[in-house]
C-alpha positions in Angstrom: -11.7 1.8 -13.6 -10.9 4.3 -10.9 -9.5 7.8 -11.5 -7.0 8.9 -8.9 -6.1 12.5 -7.8 -3.3 14.4 -6.3 -2.6 18.1 -5.9 0.3 20.5 -5.3 0.6 24.1 -4.1 3.7 26.1 -4.7 4.3 29.5 -3.1 7.1 31.9 -4.1 9.9 31.7 -6.5 11.8 28.6 -7.5 14.8 28.7 -5.2 13.3 30.1 -2.0 9.7 29.1 -2.5 8.0 26.1 -0.9 5.1 23.8 -1.5 3.0 20.9 -0.4 1.9 17.8 -2.2 -1.1 15.9 -1.2 -2.5 12.5 -2.4 -6.3 12.4 -2.9 -6.6 9.4 -0.6 -5.0 11.4 2.2 -2.2 8.8 2.6 0.4 11.5 2.1 0.3 15.3 2.6 3.7 16.9 3.0 6.2 19.6 2.0 8.6 19.9 -0.9 11.0 22.6 -1.9 13.9 23.4 -4.2 16.3 21.9 -1.6 14.3 18.6 -1.3 14.3 18.3 -5.1 17.7 19.4 -6.2 19.8 19.2 -3.0 19.4 17.4 0.3 16.6 19.3 2.0 13.8 17.9 4.1 10.6 16.9 2.4 9.8 14.9 -0.7 9.9 15.7 -4.4 8.1 14.6 -7.6 10.8 12.1 -8.6 10.6 10.3 -5.2 6.8 10.0 -5.6 7.3 8.8 -9.2 9.8 6.2 -7.9 7.3 5.0 -5.3 4.5 4.8 -7.9 6.7 2.8 -10.3 8.0 0.4 -7.7 4.5 -0.3 -6.5 3.0 -0.7 -10.0 5.9 -2.9 -11.1 5.6 -5.2 -8.0 1.9 -5.7 -8.5 2.2 -6.3 -12.3 5.1 -8.7 -11.6 3.1 -10.6 -9.0 0.1 -10.8 -11.3 2.2 -12.1 -14.2 3.8 -14.7 -12.1 0.5 -15.9 -10.7 -1.1 -16.0 -14.2 1.7 -18.3 -15.2 1.1 -20.6 -12.3 3.8 -19.3 -10.0 2.4 -17.9 -6.7 4.9 -15.4 -5.3 5.4 -15.2 -1.5 7.0 -11.7 -1.7 8.2 -9.2 -4.3 10.3 -6.2 -3.1 11.2 -3.5 -5.6 13.3 -0.3 -5.3 13.2 2.4 -8.0 16.0 5.0 -8.5 14.8 7.9 -10.6 17.5 10.1 -12.2 16.7 13.8 -12.9 19.3 15.5 -15.2 19.7 18.7 -17.0 19.3 18.1 -20.7 20.1 21.2 -22.7 18.1 24.0 -21.0 15.6 21.8 -19.2 15.4 19.1 -16.6 14.3 15.6 -17.6 13.8 12.3 -15.9 16.3 10.4 -18.0 16.6 7.0 -16.2 14.7 4.8 -13.9 16.4 1.8 -12.5 14.3 -0.9 -10.9 15.9 -3.4 -8.5 13.6 -6.3 -7.6 13.9 -9.4 -5.6 11.3 -12.0 -5.0 10.6 -15.3 -3.3 8.7 -17.5 -5.6 8.7 -21.2 -4.8 9.2 -23.7 -7.7 10.5 -21.2 -10.3 14.0 -20.9 -11.8 16.0 -17.7 -12.2 15.5 -17.5 -15.9 11.7 -17.7 -15.7 11.8 -15.2 -12.8 13.8 -12.7 -15.0 11.5 -13.3 -18.0 8.4 -12.3 -15.9 10.2 -9.4 -14.4 11.1 -8.1 -17.9 7.5 -8.5 -18.9 6.3 -6.5 -15.9 8.9 -3.8 -16.6 7.6 -3.4 -20.1 3.9 -3.6 -19.5 3.1 -2.1 -16.0 1.0 1.0 -16.5 3.5 3.3 -14.9 6.4 1.9 -17.1 4.2 2.6 -20.1 3.5 6.2 -18.9 7.2 6.8 -18.2 8.5 5.3 -21.5 10.4 8.5 -22.3 13.0 7.5 -19.7 15.4 4.7 -20.0 14.1 2.0 -17.7 16.5 -0.7 -16.6 16.1 -3.7 -14.3 18.0 -6.0 -12.0 16.0 -9.0 -10.8 17.1 -11.5 -8.2 15.3 -14.7 -7.2 15.6 -15.4 -3.5 15.7 -18.9 -2.2 
């Protein structure tokens, strides 16, 4: 299996410093800062990148599980909301809420939801982030 890489550089103190994050593939290379993480500043932040990774991993795992069960999905769209909160004296990712919708011909809503729950539980990113409460809303599109 492949090993993936990313890197970050931070310059200065926490509040007025700045940094860049870069994916090893070169697909993303951009800024981040205290403001982009804790306020509304420009740039990305670790939680946003974790959300993208989780949404992507979940969508792939969900599609694979559906196909393995004989249901070929036309489309799966997933959004992830990652909550960063102060817990005691530290910040923690406490919750991740996945909202997925999919178009899967010949499947009922209950079976769709069952496979979505399986993907939530077993996708590699969900497993890695198991310290956070992970919730899911799943909607079958017709």
